[in-house]
C-alpha positions, 0 to 999 in steps of 0.5 A: 500500500505504501508503494502505491501512495509513493508512486501516486504522490510522484505522479501528482507532482510529475503532472504539476511540475511538468506544467511549470515551463508553460505557465512561466512562459505565459506569465512572462508574455503577460508581464511583457504586455503589462510593461508595455502598457505601463510604459505608455502611461509613463510616457504620456505623463512625461510628455504632459510634464515636458509640455509645461517645462517640468520633469517627471519629478517636478510634475509629481511634486506639483500635484498638490492643492486638493485631495484629488491631486494628492491622490493622483500623485500617489497613484502615479508614484505607485505606477512608476514604482510598479513599472520599475519593478516589472521592468526589472523582472522582465529583464531577468526572465525574458531571456531565461530558460525554464531552469533559470526561471525556477531559480528566479521564482520570486520574480513571478510575484505580481498578483494581478499578472499571476492571476490572469495567467493562471485564469487562462492557463490550460494544462497540457502534456509537455512535449519538450525536454524541459517539460520532461525534465520538470516532470521527472523532477516532480515525480522523484520529489513527490515519490521521495516526499511521501516515502520519507513521510511514510518512514517517519510515521513508521518510526513514530509507531515503533515502541521504544525498546528498553536498553538493559545494562 
């Protein structure tokens, strides 16, 4: 029974891990689209600022006087900060292969992009060497995890034997 559970755990993680390359590809595509759109917003803001002889920073600082302007100033600061962060993520992930992306998994942290990528993601049988390698890594991780848990549970069930001098 234990071997069946171990193999089952391996198969579950095989399927899950095999999807990583495709999901990250879709995330990176959406990340690129988000960066493109935010660049347009930033360029539009910068053009408006330049038209009145201001830099981006000066234009942001001038957005005072009422609650709406202050709120809009904060919105634009968040937009520029998000653009900077997403551009940095895209620069790292864009040319990276699946194994490099695995080492940069923290770069897949934008909740909006991740949710939309997951919403449109459709699992498929991977026909690439990367998909196969991730699948096999997932299988061995799942098999090993359940086997290790099984061994730990068996050890806990064993009665302690007394040692006599």
